[in-house]
N, C-alpha and C positions, 0 to 999 in steps of 0.2 A: 679466488689464485693465479697472482700474478708467474706469467712462466721468465723468468731471469736467464734459463737456459733453452738452447735454441736445438733443437732434434737433431740436429747435422753433427753439431758438435761432440753430439754423444758416442760415444765409444760402442764396439762391439765386440762383445766376448762369442769366441766360438768354439763349444765343447769339443775338442780331438782328439780326447785323451785315453779313448778307449781301444778294447782292445780288435773289436770287430772281428769277432768270431764266426759270425754269421757269414762272412763275407770269404773263408778260408775255402780254398788255397788263396785266391788273392791277394789275401793282405797278412799272407806268413812274412813276406818279405818286404814288402811297403804297407805304409799308414792307411788307413781309409779319405786321405783328404786327397792322397796322391795316385787312388785306382781312377783310372781314364774311364772319361764317358765322352764321346761322340768327339775322339780323338787326341781330349788332350784332360788334364788333371782335373777331377771334380771341383779344387777348390778353386781353380781357374772362374767355374761359372758361378759358382756362389760372390769370388770377388766382382765379377761382373755387375752382376745383381745389384752388390754395395754401393760399388761405386756410382753406378746411374741412381740410385735415390741420393745419394752426395756423402755417403757415411763410408767415408776413409781413412779413421782410426779404427783398425781391428787389434784386439789381443789375441792370438792365439794359445787355447789352453790344451798343450800339448804334454802327451806322456809316451807310446807304444811309437815307438822309430821315428820318435820328432825331430830328429836331426838332419832327417832327410828333407820335412818340409823346408826345417830352416836352410838349407844349401843351394834347394831352387828359389828359395820365394823372398831368401834373406829380409832385407828389410822393408822390400815393397815395393819403392822409390820405381821401378821398372814397370809397374802394375799402377802407379798413378795411386799407390794408397801405402798408408803405414802404418808396419806390422812390427807389435812387439810381442816377445816369445816370455810363455807363464811355463815354467816344467812342472808337473808335477812334483819329481823324485823319486825316489826310491819304492814310495808307495803310494798305493792307486789309492788316493783322497777321492773319489765319488766325484758326481756332476757341479755340487756344493761346495763341496771342501775344493776344488780347483778353481772355484772363482774366490773363493776366501782368499787362496793364497795370489790369486791374480789382482786381489784389491788395490793396490798401492799402484798400478798402471788405469783401474778404470777408472776412479774416481767417485762423484758422489752418487751418479746414475749412469746406468746404462742398458742396454741391451743385451740377450742372450738369444745366441742360435747356434742350433745342435749341427756339427760337423756334417752330418749324413742327411739335412733339409734342403732341398731347390724348392724358396720359395719366391717365385714372380708376384710380387703382392706391392701395396703403398706404405714403404717400411718407416716414413717421416707421418703420414698421417696417425698411424698406429703409434708412433711415438709422439705426437700432440696429442692424443688423446692421452696417455699416461700420465704426460706431463701436468694436465690441467687438471685431471682426477686427485692431483695430490696423494695419494696411496703407496704404497711401499712395494707394490708388485702390479706388473699385467702380467695376466696370462692370452693368448688366442687361443680361439678354440674354432672347433669346425662340428657342425650336424655331421656327426659320423652315420649316426644307427647303426654302429657295428660292422662296417663295409670295410675299412680297411686296417681296424684294429678292433678291439674292444674296449667298447667307449666306456671314457673314466669320469667325465665333468658330468654335476647336474648345470645345470645355466640357465638362466630363470631371468627376465626381465631383467637383462644386462648386468648380472649378477650371478658370479660362480657361488653356488649353496655348498656343494658337495665335491671334491677331486680327492679320487683314492683310486690308486691303480690293485690295490689287493679288493678292497669291497666294492660289489659289484650292486647298485639299488636300480627298481625299472626305471626311475627318473631321469637317470643317466642314456642322455641323448647325443653329445657331445664328447669330443677329443682333445685334447691339447695338441696345437697346431705345428708346434716346433718351435717358437718364439714368442720369446718375453722380454720386459721390461722391468728393473730392481732398481731401487735406490737401495746404496751400501748398508743402511739401516735395516734391512732387513735380516742381516746376515748377525747382527751386534752380536749376539747371544751364542753363538756357534763356536768349536773348539776348533783354533789354527791348525790341529795336530789331526782330529781326529777323521775316519771317512763320513763324510755329510751327505745323503742325497735331495739331490734339488727337488725333487716330490715332498719328501719330510718340509722344509723351506717352506715352499707351496702350501699344505696342508696348515700351518700352522697360522700364515698368513688369511687362509680361509677363517680360520677361527677366531683373527684379531678382528677380521671385514675390512682387514687391508690389502687386498689382489682382487684388482678388478677384472673382468673379462670383457676380450674385444672378440667378436664375432667375425669369422672369416666367409666368405662366400664360393671362394674359389677352394676347388679338394687343394691338397700339400703332393708335392712328390720327395721322395728318398732314396739316398741308395744305400739302406741299410739292411738290407734283404736282396738275395741274388733275383728276385723277382723284380721288387724298385726298380733297381741298377738296369737291370734289360729294358725295364719303362722307359725309365726317364732316355735312355741312350736313343732310344726308337725314337722319342718326342724330338731331343734335342737336335739330331741328327736331320729329321725332318722339319727341325724350328719352329715347331711348331707352338712354345712353352713362350 
């Protein structure tokens, strides 16, 4: 498989359109990306990680209170990145629906990062693995053993055998780590106006043997819950991550 595209050229779609109900009342008046962590908005911490990896093309999939993010970060030039915005509109379209809406800004291949994930990892290495695989999607996985959330991935010999958030199997020892890569073709068969969840797309790719797995050895951090937010705040205040 020849790699005609370089990983640093790939945009990062950041899924940040949710209502962040688990962080209420903090998120009653601000979107999750602007929640303060270690003295600055969480999004600033994410941008530092991406910029350090040479990933400077950011496409923000926003919905709830997204205008506040635009007001603060604008086109990203003050942060040394290029930010484009894709708004969900009047109807929340789900995680994959938001990506489908943003497709004109994303091109043929792109990273997908959740808006509450803090991942101090080698983004470029994972991107290279995806491009070399020739598959339509990649999911990063972590051997969780039920520790951070219920395990939902059966990962064996570098392959994702099953991914399911509803059906639990004893072979499931891993969890979706929070970073993926996709080709635009993975979304071709889905409606542009209906609600589509990314998990639905990923399950379909597994059945087509088009979703490769990439195992992470270091744990992930997130601000999706009050506990996760408090933990990351403490770590970043100490500069341990």
